[in-house]
Wavefront OBJ file of the C-alpha trace (Angstrom):
o trace
v -52.950 -39.325 -0.580
v -52.730 -35.827 -2.088
v -50.893 -34.438 0.954
v -47.750 -36.445 0.300
v -46.687 -34.601 -2.919
v -47.093 -31.267 -1.094
v -44.928 -32.451 1.786
v -42.325 -33.815 -0.580
v -42.296 -30.530 -2.516
v -41.756 -28.537 0.698
v -38.932 -30.860 1.672
v -37.234 -30.443 -1.688
v -37.520 -26.641 -1.483
v -35.972 -26.688 1.991
v -33.111 -28.895 0.840
v -32.485 -26.619 -2.158
v -32.326 -23.587 0.139
v -29.843 -25.308 2.430
v -27.716 -26.327 -0.554
v -27.744 -22.778 -1.938
v -26.722 -21.421 1.472
v -23.783 -23.844 1.713
v -22.552 -23.044 -1.804
v -22.755 -19.262 -1.871
v -22.837 -18.302 1.811
v -25.227 -16.248 3.916
v -24.430 -12.885 2.313
v -25.526 -13.959 -1.162
v -28.676 -15.736 0.061
v -29.734 -12.857 2.290
v -28.786 -10.154 -0.216
v -26.318 -8.595 2.250
v -24.291 -5.456 1.539
v -21.223 -5.482 -0.743
v -17.595 -6.199 0.183
v -16.238 -4.745 3.390
v -12.638 -3.764 4.184
v -10.451 -6.633 5.443
v -10.653 -6.998 9.215
v -7.316 -5.327 9.965
v -7.696 -2.433 7.526
v -8.946 1.043 8.421
v -12.574 2.101 7.993
v -11.479 4.495 5.233
v -9.351 3.365 2.228
v -5.969 1.971 3.282
v -3.250 -0.498 2.363
v -1.952 -2.389 5.390
v -3.505 0.387 7.526
v -1.579 3.100 5.635
v -4.196 5.654 4.573
v -2.073 8.427 3.070
v -0.606 7.462 -0.333
v -0.132 10.769 -2.103
v 1.076 12.359 -5.308
v 3.084 15.367 -4.152
v 2.855 17.461 -7.329
v 6.590 17.071 -7.990
v 7.177 15.816 -11.532
v 4.504 15.074 -14.120
v 2.343 12.323 -12.663
v -1.162 10.892 -12.992
v -2.786 11.737 -10.670
v -0.989 15.066 -10.377
v -1.803 15.501 -6.674
v -3.936 13.877 -4.017
v -4.629 10.293 -3.065
v -3.321 7.369 -5.128
v -5.771 4.878 -3.610
v -8.284 3.148 -5.892
v -10.562 0.133 -5.322
v -8.991 -3.223 -6.241
v -11.417 -6.071 -5.603
v -12.131 -6.284 -1.880
v -9.109 -4.101 -1.095
v -7.339 -0.979 -2.338
v -4.271 -0.355 -4.465
v -2.160 2.777 -4.888
v -1.594 3.580 -8.558
v 0.505 6.344 -10.109
v 2.081 7.012 -13.491
v 5.380 8.865 -13.917
v 5.222 10.479 -17.351
v 8.455 12.269 -18.294
v 12.235 12.064 -17.927
v 12.253 14.119 -14.718
v 12.125 13.434 -11.005
v 8.710 12.334 -9.734
v 7.598 11.907 -6.125
v 4.945 9.700 -4.464
v 4.616 9.801 -0.676
v 3.413 7.482 2.103
v 2.928 9.017 5.565
v 3.783 6.283 8.072
v 1.615 7.673 10.876
v -1.249 8.647 8.499
v -0.756 12.344 9.215
v 2.103 14.620 8.264
v 2.979 15.639 11.826
v 3.497 12.039 12.987
v 6.887 10.390 13.278
v 7.816 6.832 14.218
v 10.835 5.220 15.885
v 11.748 2.269 13.649
v 15.111 1.451 15.240
v 13.854 -1.992 16.318
v 12.393 -2.803 12.907
v 14.292 -5.047 10.496
v 12.705 -3.520 7.392
v 9.532 -3.727 5.331
v 7.780 -5.920 2.773
v 6.552 -4.154 -0.356
v 4.079 -5.711 -2.782
v 4.241 -3.763 -6.015
v 4.649 -3.722 -9.783
v 6.890 -1.329 -11.704
v 7.693 -0.949 -15.387
v 11.100 0.593 -14.575
v 13.521 0.967 -11.663
v 12.871 3.603 -9.029
v 14.006 4.419 -5.481
v 12.428 4.677 -2.063
v 13.654 7.250 0.436
v 13.266 7.092 4.209
v 12.526 10.692 5.176
v 12.874 11.856 8.808
v 10.721 14.564 10.380
v 13.660 16.933 10.962
v 14.885 16.717 7.344
v 11.688 16.167 5.409
v 12.164 18.487 2.438
v 14.723 18.208 -0.345
v 16.110 15.316 -2.352
v 19.253 14.680 -0.281
v 17.903 11.590 1.504
v 18.975 8.027 2.208
v 17.454 5.748 -0.404
v 17.501 2.214 -1.783
v 16.703 0.774 -5.192
v 13.221 -0.569 -5.926
v 13.833 -2.873 -8.912
v 11.532 -2.983 -11.905
v 9.245 -6.011 -12.141
v 8.290 -5.967 -15.814
v 4.838 -4.828 -14.747
v 4.214 -8.036 -12.765
v 3.319 -7.899 -9.039
v 6.034 -9.088 -6.651
v 6.648 -8.962 -2.903
v 10.142 -7.905 -1.855
v 11.748 -7.321 1.529
v 13.763 -4.118 2.032
v 16.150 -4.213 4.982
v 16.733 -1.306 7.359
v 20.393 -2.264 7.612
v 22.432 0.920 6.956
v 24.515 -0.987 4.395
v 21.395 -1.369 2.227
v 20.855 2.394 1.907
v 22.836 4.964 -0.055
v 22.467 8.378 -1.692
v 22.640 9.736 -5.237
v 25.137 12.493 -6.144
v 22.467 14.132 -8.291
v 20.168 14.496 -5.296
v 22.824 15.274 -2.700
v 24.378 13.646 0.356
v 22.175 13.555 3.480
v 23.522 15.745 6.322
v 22.449 13.129 8.896
v 22.994 9.414 9.464
v 20.608 6.699 8.351
v 20.437 5.480 11.956
v 19.148 8.869 13.082
v 16.513 8.854 10.308
v 15.098 5.629 11.729
v 14.470 7.303 15.082
v 12.110 9.897 13.568
v 10.725 8.316 10.381
v 7.883 10.392 8.931
v 7.417 8.754 5.557
v 8.583 6.529 2.759
v 8.914 8.489 -0.469
v 9.080 6.815 -3.879
v 11.097 8.750 -6.444
v 12.040 8.053 -10.036
v 13.428 9.927 -13.021
v 11.995 7.845 -15.862
v 8.478 7.211 -17.171
v 6.945 4.446 -15.082
v 3.713 2.666 -14.256
v 3.482 1.857 -10.554
v 0.991 -0.089 -8.494
v 1.340 -0.806 -4.782
v -0.716 -3.533 -3.093
v 1.069 -3.980 0.234
v 3.496 -2.240 2.611
v 4.111 -3.992 5.923
v 6.782 -2.647 8.256
v 8.329 -5.168 10.641
v 7.252 -4.454 14.224
v 5.062 -1.461 13.352
v 1.251 -1.236 13.138
v 0.039 2.101 11.724
v -2.758 3.852 13.640
v -5.991 4.342 11.718
v -7.280 7.907 11.716
l 1 2 3 4 5 6 7 8 9 10 11 12 13 14 15 16 17 18 19 20 21 22 23 24 25 26 27 28 29 30 31 32 33 34 35 36 37 38 39 40 41 42 43 44 45 46 47 48 49 50 51 52 53 54 55 56 57 58 59 60 61 62 63 64 65 66 67 68 69 70 71 72 73 74 75 76 77 78 79 80 81 82 83 84 85 86 87 88 89 90 91 92 93 94 95 96 97 98 99 100 101 102 103 104 105 106 107 108 109 110 111 112 113 114 115 116 117 118 119 120 121 122 123 124 125 126 127 128 129 130 131 132 133 134 135 136 137 138 139 140 141 142 143 144 145 146 147 148 149 150 151 152 153 154 155 156 157 158 159 160 161 162 163 164 165 166 167 168 169 170 171 172 173 174 175 176 177 178 179 180 181 182 183 184 185 186 187 188 189 190 191 192 193 194 195 196 197 198 199 200 201 202 203 204 205 206 207
């Protein structure tokens, strides 16, 4: 007669374990390691497989140089502050190394998930004309600090230049054939955070 309470107790413990497993999952029950990168991300910090988000040292920014990537939950975000009324530069290398260049002529454009306190621009910089401000660019509208996802077309009609920065000595179509990076530039104080950058038809190689 005394064996029955022991058996019942064991049964209840087993049922409790099964219930805990179903509610919190195997990682929590087993004490598994912490969050891992999403399946399609790189082994090192990346956003949509783009590993090189950099402050170039041009303009007063925080950080001043180096990587913009910081942990954001189970993923990463790229954060940078533009501090003064001067031109600032933040760079994304599309092939994850400076020497790489990509042919984006078949791409329709890219989706950017970001937040911005003020307007800024993004330039498409080709390998043969990397340096200097005289680049084709398009407006990245302010979001009031709230995250949004916006599509930016690679149609030539969507891109222009600024007299202050100069007129590009090459066509936008030619820039697409040898795209090295997307460069975010702005002349006003700003708080920027990037959570996604997906280019239509292009999958960056992890390094």
